[in-house]
C-alpha positions as CSV (number, residue, x, y, z in Angstrom):
1,X,-11.9,0.4,-20.1
2,X,-15.0,-0.2,-18.2
3,X,-14.7,-0.6,-14.3
4,X,-17.1,-3.5,-14.5
5,X,-14.4,-5.5,-16.4
6,X,-12.5,-5.6,-13.0
7,X,-15.4,-6.8,-10.9
8,X,-15.7,-10.3,-9.2
9,X,-17.5,-11.8,-6.3
10,X,-15.7,-12.5,-3.1
11,X,-17.2,-14.4,-0.2
12,X,-16.9,-12.3,3.0
13,X,-15.2,-15.1,4.9
14,X,-12.2,-14.9,2.6
15,X,-11.2,-11.6,4.2
16,X,-8.4,-12.1,6.6
17,X,-8.8,-10.4,10.0
18,X,-5.4,-11.4,11.3
19,X,-2.2,-12.4,9.6
20,X,-0.8,-15.9,9.9
21,X,2.0,-16.7,12.2
22,X,4.9,-16.7,11.4
23,X,4.6,-14.1,8.7
24,X,6.5,-16.0,6.0
25,X,4.2,-19.1,6.4
26,X,1.4,-17.4,4.2
27,X,0.4,-19.1,1.1
28,X,1.6,-17.6,-2.3
29,X,0.0,-18.1,-5.6
30,X,2.6,-18.1,-8.4
31,X,1.1,-16.6,-11.6
32,X,3.0,-17.0,-14.8
33,X,1.1,-16.0,-18.0
34,X,0.9,-19.1,-20.2
35,X,1.9,-21.6,-17.5
36,X,-0.3,-23.5,-14.9
37,X,-1.0,-21.7,-11.6
38,X,1.2,-22.9,-8.7
39,X,0.2,-23.0,-5.0
40,X,3.3,-22.2,-3.0
41,X,4.3,-20.4,0.2
42,X,6.2,-17.2,0.9
43,X,9.2,-19.2,2.0
44,X,9.4,-20.7,-1.5
45,X,10.9,-17.5,-2.7
46,X,14.1,-19.2,-1.8
47,X,13.5,-21.5,-4.8
48,X,11.7,-19.1,-7.1
49,X,14.2,-16.3,-7.0
50,X,17.8,-16.7,-8.1
51,X,21.2,-15.0,-7.4
52,X,21.4,-11.6,-9.0
53,X,17.6,-10.9,-8.7
54,X,16.7,-7.7,-6.6
55,X,13.8,-7.3,-4.2
56,X,12.7,-3.7,-4.0
57,X,10.9,-3.1,-0.7
58,X,9.1,0.0,0.5
59,X,10.5,1.1,3.8
60,X,7.7,3.6,4.7
61,X,6.5,3.3,8.3
62,X,2.8,3.5,9.2
63,X,1.9,6.2,11.7
64,X,-0.9,5.3,14.2
65,X,-3.0,7.8,12.2
66,X,-6.4,7.1,13.7
67,X,-7.3,9.8,16.2
68,X,-10.4,10.1,18.4
69,X,-11.4,13.1,20.6
70,X,-13.8,16.0,21.1
71,X,-15.0,18.8,19.1
72,X,-15.3,21.9,21.4
73,X,-17.7,24.7,20.3
74,X,-18.3,27.0,23.3
75,X,-20.1,24.9,25.9
76,X,-21.1,22.2,23.3
77,X,-19.0,19.1,22.9
78,X,-19.3,16.3,20.5
79,X,-17.2,13.1,19.9
80,X,-15.4,12.9,16.7
81,X,-12.8,10.6,15.1
82,X,-10.3,11.1,12.3
83,X,-8.2,9.1,9.9
84,X,-5.1,11.2,8.9
85,X,-4.3,10.5,5.2
86,X,-2.0,13.2,3.8
87,X,0.5,15.5,5.4
88,X,0.3,19.1,4.0
89,X,3.2,20.7,6.0
90,X,4.8,20.5,9.4
91,X,1.6,20.9,11.4
92,X,-1.2,20.3,8.9
93,X,-2.8,17.1,7.9
94,X,-5.7,16.2,5.7
95,X,-8.1,13.7,7.2
96,X,-11.3,11.8,6.9
97,X,-13.7,12.7,9.7
98,X,-16.4,10.7,11.4
99,X,-19.0,12.1,11.5
100,X,-18.0,15.1,9.3
101,X,-21.3,16.8,9.7
102,X,-20.5,17.7,13.2
103,X,-17.6,19.8,12.1
104,X,-17.3,23.5,11.0
105,X,-14.2,25.3,9.9
106,X,-12.4,26.9,12.9
107,X,-13.8,24.3,15.3
108,X,-11.5,23.6,18.2
109,X,-10.5,19.9,18.8
110,X,-9.1,18.0,21.8
111,X,-7.6,14.7,20.6
112,X,-6.3,11.6,22.2
113,X,-7.4,9.6,25.4
114,X,-6.4,12.5,27.6
115,X,-7.5,15.2,25.0
116,X,-4.1,16.8,25.2
117,X,-3.4,17.0,21.5
118,X,-5.0,20.2,20.2
119,X,-6.0,21.1,16.7
120,X,-8.4,23.3,14.6
121,X,-10.5,22.4,11.7
122,X,-8.7,24.6,9.0
123,X,-10.8,23.5,6.0
124,X,-13.6,21.2,5.0
125,X,-14.0,19.4,1.7
126,X,-16.2,16.8,0.1
127,X,-16.8,13.2,1.2
128,X,-15.9,13.7,4.8
129,X,-12.4,15.1,4.2
130,X,-11.2,17.9,6.5
131,X,-7.9,19.8,7.0
132,X,-6.5,19.8,10.5
133,X,-4.1,22.4,11.8
134,X,-2.3,21.0,14.9
135,X,-0.9,23.0,17.8
136,X,2.3,21.0,17.5
137,X,4.5,20.5,14.3
138,X,7.2,18.4,12.8
139,X,8.8,15.6,14.8
140,X,7.0,16.8,18.0
141,X,3.7,16.3,16.2
142,X,4.8,12.9,14.9
143,X,5.6,11.7,18.4
144,X,2.3,13.0,19.7
145,X,0.5,11.2,16.9
146,X,2.3,7.9,17.9
147,X,1.4,8.5,21.5
148,X,-2.3,9.2,21.0
149,X,-3.2,7.4,17.7
150,X,-4.3,3.9,16.9
151,X,-3.2,1.8,13.9
152,X,-5.4,2.8,10.9
153,X,-6.7,-0.6,9.9
154,X,-8.3,-0.9,6.5
155,X,-12.1,-0.3,6.7
156,X,-12.9,-3.9,5.6
157,X,-11.1,-5.0,8.9
158,X,-12.0,-2.1,11.1
159,X,-15.7,-2.7,10.4
160,X,-15.4,-6.3,11.8
161,X,-13.3,-5.9,14.8
162,X,-11.5,-3.3,17.1
163,X,-7.9,-2.4,16.8
164,X,-5.8,-4.7,18.9
165,X,-2.3,-4.2,20.6
166,X,-0.8,-6.7,18.2
167,X,-1.8,-4.6,15.2
168,X,1.1,-2.2,16.2
169,X,3.5,-4.9,15.0
170,X,1.2,-6.9,12.7
171,X,0.5,-3.8,10.5
172,X,4.1,-2.8,10.1
173,X,6.9,-4.4,8.0
174,X,10.0,-5.6,9.7
175,X,12.1,-3.0,7.7
176,X,9.8,0.0,8.2
177,X,12.0,3.0,8.8
178,X,10.7,6.3,7.4
179,X,7.6,7.8,9.1
180,X,4.8,9.0,6.8
181,X,2.4,6.2,5.8
182,X,-1.2,5.9,7.0
183,X,-1.6,2.5,5.4
184,X,0.8,-0.4,5.2
185,X,2.6,-1.7,2.0
186,X,1.0,-5.0,2.8
187,X,3.0,-7.2,0.5
188,X,5.9,-6.6,2.7
189,X,4.1,-7.8,5.8
190,X,5.0,-11.4,4.8
191,X,8.7,-11.0,5.3
192,X,10.6,-11.9,8.4
193,X,14.2,-10.9,9.2
194,X,15.2,-14.5,8.8
195,X,13.8,-14.9,5.4
196,X,15.4,-11.7,4.2
197,X,18.8,-12.8,5.5
198,X,18.4,-16.2,3.8
199,X,17.6,-14.4,0.4
200,X,20.6,-12.2,0.9
201,X,22.9,-15.1,1.7
202,X,21.8,-16.8,-1.6
203,X,22.7,-13.6,-3.6
204,X,19.3,-11.9,-3.9
205,X,19.8,-8.1,-3.6
206,X,17.5,-6.1,-1.3
207,X,16.9,-2.4,-2.1
208,X,14.9,0.1,-0.3
209,X,12.6,2.8,-1.7
210,X,10.0,4.9,0.1
211,X,6.5,5.6,-0.9
212,X,4.2,7.0,1.9
213,X,0.9,5.1,1.4
214,X,-2.1,7.2,1.9
215,X,-5.7,6.2,2.9
216,X,-6.7,7.0,-0.7
217,X,-5.6,3.5,-1.6
218,X,-8.9,2.3,0.0
219,X,-11.1,4.7,-1.8
220,X,-13.6,3.0,-4.2
221,X,-13.6,3.7,-7.8
222,X,-16.9,5.5,-8.4
223,X,-16.8,6.2,-12.2
224,X,-17.9,3.8,-14.9
225,X,-14.9,4.2,-17.1
226,X,-11.3,4.0,-15.9
227,X,-10.4,7.1,-18.0
228,X,-12.5,9.2,-15.7
229,X,-10.9,8.1,-12.5
230,X,-8.8,10.7,-10.5
231,X,-5.9,8.9,-8.8
232,X,-4.7,10.0,-5.3
233,X,-1.2,11.3,-5.1
234,X,1.4,9.8,-2.8
235,X,5.0,11.0,-1.9
236,X,8.0,8.8,-2.8
237,X,11.7,8.8,-3.3
238,X,14.3,6.6,-5.0
239,X,17.9,7.7,-4.5
240,X,20.5,7.8,-7.1
241,X,22.5,5.0,-5.4
242,X,19.5,2.7,-5.5
243,X,18.9,3.5,-9.2
244,X,22.7,2.7,-9.9
245,X,22.5,-0.7,-8.2
246,X,19.2,-1.7,-9.8
247,X,20.4,-0.7,-13.3
248,X,23.7,-2.7,-12.7
249,X,21.7,-5.7,-11.6
250,X,19.5,-5.6,-14.7
251,X,22.5,-5.1,-17.0
252,X,23.8,-8.5,-15.5
253,X,20.5,-10.3,-16.2
254,X,19.0,-9.9,-12.8
255,X,15.2,-9.4,-12.4
256,X,13.7,-6.6,-10.5
257,X,11.1,-7.9,-8.1
258,X,8.8,-5.2,-6.7
259,X,7.5,-6.2,-3.2
260,X,4.0,-4.6,-3.4
261,X,2.1,-2.3,-5.8
262,X,3.5,0.8,-4.0
263,X,7.1,-0.2,-4.9
264,X,6.1,-1.0,-8.4
265,X,4.1,2.3,-8.9
266,X,7.3,4.3,-7.5
267,X,9.6,2.4,-9.8
268,X,7.5,2.9,-12.9
269,X,6.9,6.5,-12.0
270,X,10.6,7.1,-12.0
271,X,11.0,5.7,-15.5
272,X,7.9,7.3,-17.0
273,X,9.6,10.5,-18.2
274,X,12.5,9.0,-20.2
275,X,11.7,5.2,-20.3
276,X,14.8,4.5,-18.1
277,X,14.9,4.4,-14.4
278,X,16.0,7.7,-12.8
279,X,16.2,9.1,-9.3
280,X,12.9,10.4,-8.0
281,X,11.6,12.5,-5.3
282,X,8.1,14.0,-5.2
283,X,4.5,13.0,-5.6
284,X,3.2,10.4,-8.1
285,X,-0.4,9.8,-9.1
286,X,0.4,7.2,-11.7
287,X,-2.7,5.1,-12.6
288,X,-1.8,1.8,-14.2
289,X,-4.4,-0.1,-16.2
290,X,-4.1,-2.6,-19.0
291,X,-2.1,-1.3,-21.9
292,X,0.5,0.3,-19.7
293,X,4.1,-0.4,-20.8
294,X,6.2,-1.6,-17.8
295,X,9.8,-0.4,-18.1
296,X,11.4,-1.6,-14.8
297,X,9.6,-4.3,-12.9
298,X,9.9,-8.1,-14.0
299,X,8.1,-9.7,-11.1
300,X,5.6,-8.4,-8.6
301,X,4.8,-9.8,-5.1
302,X,1.5,-8.6,-4.0
303,X,-1.6,-9.5,-1.9
304,X,-5.1,-10.2,-3.3
305,X,-7.0,-7.0,-3.9
306,X,-10.6,-5.6,-3.9
307,X,-12.9,-6.1,-6.9
308,X,-13.1,-2.9,-9.0
309,X,-10.2,-1.5,-7.4
310,X,-7.2,0.4,-8.8
311,X,-4.9,-2.3,-7.5
312,X,-6.7,-5.1,-9.3
313,X,-6.5,-3.0,-12.4
314,X,-2.7,-2.7,-11.9
315,X,-2.1,-6.4,-11.5
316,X,-4.3,-7.0,-14.6
317,X,-2.1,-4.6,-16.5
318,X,1.0,-6.5,-15.2
319,X,0.0,-10.1,-15.8
320,X,-3.0,-9.8,-18.2
321,X,-6.7,-9.4,-17.3
322,X,-7.7,-12.9,-18.3
323,X,-4.8,-14.3,-16.4
324,X,-5.7,-12.5,-13.2
325,X,-9.4,-13.4,-13.6
326,X,-8.4,-17.1,-13.7
327,X,-5.9,-16.5,-10.7
328,X,-8.5,-14.9,-8.6
329,X,-11.0,-17.6,-9.4
330,X,-8.3,-20.2,-8.4
331,X,-7.6,-18.2,-5.1
332,X,-11.3,-18.1,-4.2
333,X,-11.9,-21.7,-5.0
334,X,-8.8,-22.8,-2.9
335,X,-9.6,-20.6,0.1
336,X,-6.8,-18.1,-0.2
337,X,-7.0,-15.4,2.4
338,X,-7.7,-11.8,0.9
339,X,-6.5,-8.2,1.4
340,X,-4.1,-6.6,3.8
341,X,-3.7,-9.5,6.3
342,X,-4.2,-12.2,3.6
343,X,-2.1,-14.4,1.5
344,X,0.3,-13.4,-1.2
345,X,0.9,-13.9,-4.9
346,X,4.0,-13.7,-7.2
347,X,3.2,-12.4,-10.6
348,X,5.4,-12.6,-13.6
349,X,5.0,-9.9,-16.1
350,X,3.1,-10.7,-19.2
351,X,5.5,-10.7,-22.3
352,X,5.3,-7.6,-24.6
353,X,5.3,-8.0,-28.3
354,X,8.9,-6.8,-28.5
355,X,9.9,-9.4,-25.9
356,X,9.0,-12.0,-28.4
357,X,10.9,-10.6,-31.3
């Protein structure tokens, strides 16, 4: 399909720079193919879900992966900044550099406010990507990044304001547990502990999976045809115990509700090989466009995405392209807030032909 098919005009003032408070008071557009759109709120999940349904959340934890510092080359020094986006091994990360033209392979770096975190440029790729080899490794490096880094806000927010202290909590889900993401699974930002407890009390299951979201999620699609796009890979895991409970819920008629495109991509990756959900641990570069056959997810809770993005392609595959075009027109006309700190939507999967048989 042509990437132009997924384009739309979004007024800049629709981009949310901060989340609403409390988190679960955000608006939520309910999109069910073949039925009228419904303007609701996140707390209305208590009415829209039913006992036996299962929310699948992504418990990845965002590292404060934006690092600033100094490039040291003999007596020459230059200010540089990095957004870490993919861990290679215990002491090595790939990162986007600003400005990359100031860096050469084997340049020495002193990072953080006190420049105490040392690293070397171990490689340099295209489009500003570099490989950084740190002096520290493993958990010690993770703690140093937490101490010296800032929250890696999406570029459409970072271009309009500075990182604030509140972003440390605003840009993290309440159930974040496993360090490794450099971007938040933003659909989950709408949940409070109170809402999760009320859903559990009414019989909705809550299961955790892990997908470490990479900065590649913000990269633009530069090709003209979706078939030519190379999807970034991200590491994820679904345990055997979670698979067993999800399958048991489906066997009893419960619906699987993916909280975010990251949860959906991981669940569908785990079912891609056999058509049935299986335990999964490894990298996935699944690219979902219209025509994809969904095997696991029945409903998707997700924010409003960028035009021409892989995520808008995914939601169009899930609920139907024309359905999502109409939903986004409605959202824009009714002043929904877009992107990471914006409002939510609850999408019902478009029926397949075999669903009607």
